[in-house]
C-alpha positions as CSV (number, residue, x, y, z in Angstrom):
1,X,-23.2,-36.9,29.4
2,X,-21.8,-36.8,32.9
3,X,-23.4,-33.5,33.6
4,X,-26.7,-34.7,32.3
5,X,-26.7,-37.7,34.6
6,X,-25.7,-35.7,37.6
7,X,-28.6,-33.2,37.0
8,X,-31.0,-36.1,37.0
9,X,-30.8,-36.5,40.7
10,X,-34.2,-36.0,42.1
11,X,-34.9,-32.5,43.3
12,X,-36.6,-34.0,46.4
13,X,-33.3,-35.3,47.7
14,X,-31.7,-31.8,47.4
15,X,-31.4,-30.1,50.8
16,X,-30.1,-26.6,50.5
17,X,-29.6,-23.6,52.7
18,X,-33.1,-22.4,52.5
19,X,-34.8,-25.6,54.0
20,X,-36.2,-25.1,57.4
21,X,-36.8,-28.1,59.6
22,X,-39.5,-28.8,62.2
23,X,-39.3,-31.4,65.0
24,X,-42.0,-34.0,64.8
25,X,-43.1,-34.5,68.4
26,X,-42.5,-31.0,70.0
27,X,-39.3,-31.9,71.9
28,X,-37.6,-34.4,69.6
29,X,-36.5,-36.5,72.7
30,X,-37.9,-39.1,75.0
31,X,-38.4,-38.7,78.8
32,X,-37.0,-42.0,80.0
33,X,-33.6,-40.6,80.6
34,X,-32.0,-43.4,78.3
35,X,-29.4,-42.3,75.8
36,X,-28.2,-43.4,72.2
37,X,-25.5,-42.2,70.0
38,X,-25.8,-40.1,66.9
39,X,-22.8,-40.3,64.5
40,X,-22.6,-38.0,61.4
41,X,-20.5,-39.1,58.5
42,X,-19.8,-37.2,55.2
43,X,-19.1,-38.4,51.7
44,X,-19.2,-36.9,48.3
45,X,-20.1,-37.4,44.6
46,X,-17.3,-36.7,42.1
47,X,-16.7,-33.3,40.5
48,X,-14.4,-32.0,37.7
49,X,-12.0,-30.1,40.0
50,X,-8.7,-30.9,41.6
51,X,-9.9,-30.1,45.1
52,X,-13.1,-28.7,46.8
53,X,-12.2,-27.6,50.3
54,X,-15.0,-26.9,52.8
55,X,-14.4,-25.6,56.2
56,X,-17.0,-27.1,58.8
57,X,-17.2,-25.1,62.0
58,X,-19.8,-27.3,63.8
59,X,-22.5,-29.8,63.6
60,X,-25.7,-29.5,65.5
61,X,-29.1,-31.1,66.0
62,X,-32.3,-29.5,67.2
63,X,-34.2,-31.2,70.1
64,X,-37.1,-28.7,70.2
65,X,-39.9,-27.4,67.9
66,X,-38.2,-23.9,67.9
67,X,-35.1,-22.6,66.4
68,X,-33.6,-22.1,69.9
69,X,-33.1,-25.8,70.7
70,X,-29.9,-26.5,68.8
71,X,-27.5,-28.8,70.5
72,X,-23.8,-29.0,69.3
73,X,-22.6,-32.6,68.4
74,X,-19.2,-31.6,67.4
75,X,-17.0,-28.5,66.5
76,X,-14.5,-29.7,63.9
77,X,-13.2,-26.4,63.0
78,X,-11.4,-27.8,60.0
79,X,-11.2,-28.0,56.2
80,X,-12.2,-31.1,54.3
81,X,-11.4,-31.8,50.7
82,X,-14.7,-33.3,49.5
83,X,-13.1,-35.0,46.5
84,X,-11.1,-37.3,48.9
85,X,-14.5,-38.6,50.1
86,X,-15.5,-40.4,47.1
87,X,-15.6,-44.2,46.0
88,X,-17.0,-45.3,49.4
89,X,-14.6,-43.2,51.6
90,X,-16.3,-41.1,54.4
91,X,-15.1,-39.0,57.4
92,X,-16.7,-38.7,60.8
93,X,-17.9,-35.1,61.5
94,X,-18.9,-35.8,64.9
95,X,-20.5,-38.2,67.3
96,X,-22.5,-37.5,70.5
97,X,-24.7,-39.3,73.2
98,X,-28.2,-38.0,72.9
99,X,-31.5,-38.5,74.9
100,X,-33.4,-41.3,73.1
101,X,-36.0,-40.0,70.8
102,X,-36.7,-38.7,67.3
103,X,-34.6,-35.9,65.9
104,X,-35.7,-34.4,62.6
105,X,-33.3,-31.5,62.4
106,X,-29.5,-31.3,61.7
107,X,-27.4,-28.5,60.4
108,X,-23.8,-27.8,59.3
109,X,-22.3,-24.5,60.3
110,X,-19.7,-23.5,57.4
111,X,-17.2,-20.8,57.4
112,X,-18.2,-18.3,55.0
113,X,-14.7,-17.5,53.7
114,X,-12.3,-20.3,54.6
115,X,-13.4,-22.4,51.6
116,X,-11.5,-23.0,48.3
117,X,-11.5,-24.8,45.0
118,X,-8.6,-25.9,43.0
119,X,-8.9,-25.8,39.2
120,X,-6.2,-27.0,36.9
121,X,-3.7,-26.7,39.7
122,X,-4.7,-23.1,40.7
123,X,-6.4,-22.4,44.0
124,X,-9.3,-20.0,44.3
125,X,-11.2,-18.7,47.2
126,X,-14.7,-19.8,47.5
127,X,-17.2,-17.9,49.7
128,X,-20.6,-18.8,50.9
129,X,-23.4,-16.2,50.1
130,X,-25.3,-14.5,52.9
131,X,-27.9,-16.4,55.0
132,X,-25.5,-19.0,56.3
133,X,-25.8,-17.9,60.0
134,X,-28.4,-20.5,60.5
135,X,-26.4,-23.2,58.7
136,X,-27.2,-26.0,56.2
137,X,-30.5,-27.4,57.5
138,X,-31.4,-30.9,56.6
139,X,-34.4,-33.0,57.0
140,X,-33.7,-36.3,58.8
141,X,-35.7,-38.8,60.8
142,X,-33.2,-39.9,63.3
143,X,-34.7,-42.3,65.7
144,X,-32.1,-42.4,68.5
145,X,-32.6,-45.7,70.5
146,X,-31.1,-46.5,73.8
147,X,-27.5,-48.0,73.6
148,X,-27.6,-47.9,69.8
149,X,-25.5,-45.9,67.4
150,X,-27.4,-44.2,64.6
151,X,-25.2,-43.3,61.7
152,X,-26.2,-40.5,59.4
153,X,-24.6,-40.2,56.0
154,X,-24.4,-36.8,54.5
155,X,-23.8,-36.6,50.8
156,X,-22.1,-33.2,50.1
157,X,-22.3,-32.9,46.3
158,X,-19.2,-30.9,45.3
159,X,-20.2,-30.9,41.6
160,X,-23.6,-29.1,42.3
161,X,-22.4,-27.1,45.2
162,X,-19.6,-25.1,43.4
163,X,-21.0,-22.3,41.4
164,X,-19.0,-20.4,38.8
165,X,-19.9,-16.8,38.2
166,X,-18.4,-14.5,35.6
167,X,-15.9,-15.3,32.8
168,X,-12.5,-14.6,31.7
169,X,-13.6,-11.9,29.3
170,X,-15.3,-9.9,32.1
171,X,-12.4,-10.0,34.5
172,X,-12.2,-13.6,35.6
173,X,-14.3,-16.3,37.2
174,X,-15.5,-16.1,40.8
175,X,-16.4,-19.3,42.8
176,X,-19.4,-19.5,45.2
177,X,-20.2,-22.4,47.5
178,X,-24.0,-23.0,47.5
179,X,-24.1,-26.3,49.4
180,X,-26.3,-29.1,48.0
181,X,-26.5,-32.0,50.7
182,X,-28.7,-35.1,51.0
183,X,-29.0,-37.3,54.0
184,X,-29.6,-41.0,54.6
185,X,-29.7,-43.4,57.5
186,X,-26.8,-45.9,56.9
187,X,-28.8,-48.6,58.8
188,X,-31.4,-48.8,55.9
189,X,-29.0,-48.6,52.9
190,X,-26.7,-50.9,51.0
191,X,-23.9,-50.7,48.5
192,X,-22.5,-51.6,45.1
193,X,-18.9,-52.4,44.4
194,X,-16.9,-53.6,41.5
195,X,-13.9,-53.0,39.2
196,X,-13.6,-51.4,35.8
197,X,-10.9,-52.5,33.4
198,X,-8.8,-51.0,32.1
199,X,-8.2,-48.5,34.9
200,X,-7.0,-45.9,32.6
201,X,-10.4,-45.5,31.3
202,X,-10.9,-43.4,34.5
203,X,-14.8,-43.7,34.4
204,X,-17.4,-42.1,36.3
205,X,-19.9,-44.7,37.8
206,X,-23.7,-44.1,38.5
207,X,-26.2,-46.2,40.3
208,X,-29.5,-45.4,38.4
209,X,-33.1,-46.1,39.7
210,X,-34.2,-49.3,37.8
211,X,-37.9,-49.0,38.5
212,X,-38.8,-45.6,36.8
213,X,-37.5,-46.5,33.4
214,X,-39.2,-43.6,31.7
215,X,-37.5,-41.1,33.8
216,X,-34.5,-42.7,35.7
217,X,-32.9,-41.1,38.6
218,X,-29.1,-41.2,39.5
219,X,-29.1,-42.0,43.2
220,X,-25.4,-42.4,43.8
221,X,-22.3,-41.7,41.7
222,X,-18.5,-42.0,42.0
223,X,-15.2,-42.2,40.1
224,X,-13.4,-45.4,39.8
225,X,-9.9,-45.5,41.4
226,X,-7.4,-44.4,38.8
227,X,-4.8,-47.0,40.0
228,X,-6.9,-50.2,39.9
229,X,-10.3,-49.4,38.5
230,X,-12.2,-50.2,41.7
231,X,-15.3,-48.4,42.8
232,X,-17.9,-48.3,45.6
233,X,-21.4,-46.7,45.4
234,X,-22.8,-46.2,49.0
235,X,-26.0,-45.0,50.7
236,X,-28.5,-46.8,48.4
237,X,-31.8,-47.8,49.6
238,X,-32.9,-51.4,49.1
239,X,-34.0,-52.1,45.5
240,X,-32.8,-52.6,42.0
241,X,-30.5,-50.5,40.1
242,X,-28.7,-50.1,36.8
243,X,-25.0,-49.2,36.9
244,X,-23.7,-46.9,34.2
245,X,-20.0,-46.7,33.5
246,X,-18.8,-43.6,31.6
247,X,-15.1,-43.3,30.8
248,X,-13.5,-39.9,30.9
249,X,-10.8,-41.4,28.5
250,X,-12.6,-41.1,25.1
251,X,-10.6,-44.2,23.8
252,X,-13.2,-46.4,25.6
253,X,-16.9,-47.0,25.2
254,X,-19.4,-46.6,28.0
255,X,-21.1,-49.7,29.4
256,X,-24.4,-50.4,31.4
257,X,-25.1,-53.2,33.8
258,X,-28.7,-53.8,34.5
259,X,-30.7,-55.4,37.3
260,X,-28.3,-55.0,40.3
261,X,-30.2,-55.8,43.4
262,X,-29.1,-54.0,46.7
263,X,-30.2,-55.4,50.1
264,X,-30.0,-53.5,53.4
265,X,-26.6,-53.7,55.0
266,X,-25.1,-55.7,52.1
267,X,-22.8,-54.9,49.2
268,X,-23.7,-56.1,45.7
269,X,-20.3,-57.3,44.3
270,X,-20.2,-57.1,40.4
271,X,-18.1,-59.0,38.2
272,X,-15.1,-57.2,36.5
273,X,-16.6,-54.7,34.0
274,X,-14.5,-54.8,30.9
275,X,-14.7,-51.7,28.6
276,X,-14.3,-52.0,24.9
277,X,-12.0,-49.6,23.0
278,X,-13.5,-47.2,20.3
């Protein structure tokens, strides 16, 4: 059931290595000399692994209509465990002052080989297939305004990005990293938060598009905190959502909460969600 819901995320939101971006106004920047700040944060949807470690070399934006105009925002040169960035947690990949204007291009440069996945306590190397020299390129509409910080949220989906190839019978499983990332402007999003009881149900929690009932889309997902059952779904555009709670502990039944309204800049706080035993 979990896999089915994750796969229902709309294809239009998936931004992969092959996406090429074009600046909307030729230069992407204004001419006034004024500057604003672009901050890039990363978070993740849950995945059934112990760890998913991704090594980020640099973060860049493009201020021209050609592939020669990339400007480096930051150079983290470090590994991030994506599974620590769930349930509302984020990490700042970089922040930089930029000339005011519109930027439609951003990319992550990843190491091809310094990535790993931990499965059942065992660490496996995970490499990125060829073609990553140009990075993971994402479509964004980052309007940098003078003296304002624009925060871009990158959802790096570990569950869809880790690809298993081969099997134990044929000599073992090989792990590839084929990044699937989506981007949203934090300023035009809101959140949903709540608590599931009992916490040992260890449920996955999904925010589902409430408008398109015939073909609903999962727009955000997380796993409730194993200690206290708390959860937070972030980066949701204003609208109405259904929240689906799906326990990994099969002793408990799933539960849906309908009609949850999310406002820009706000957090919809749900009452305690109590799960019934089977």
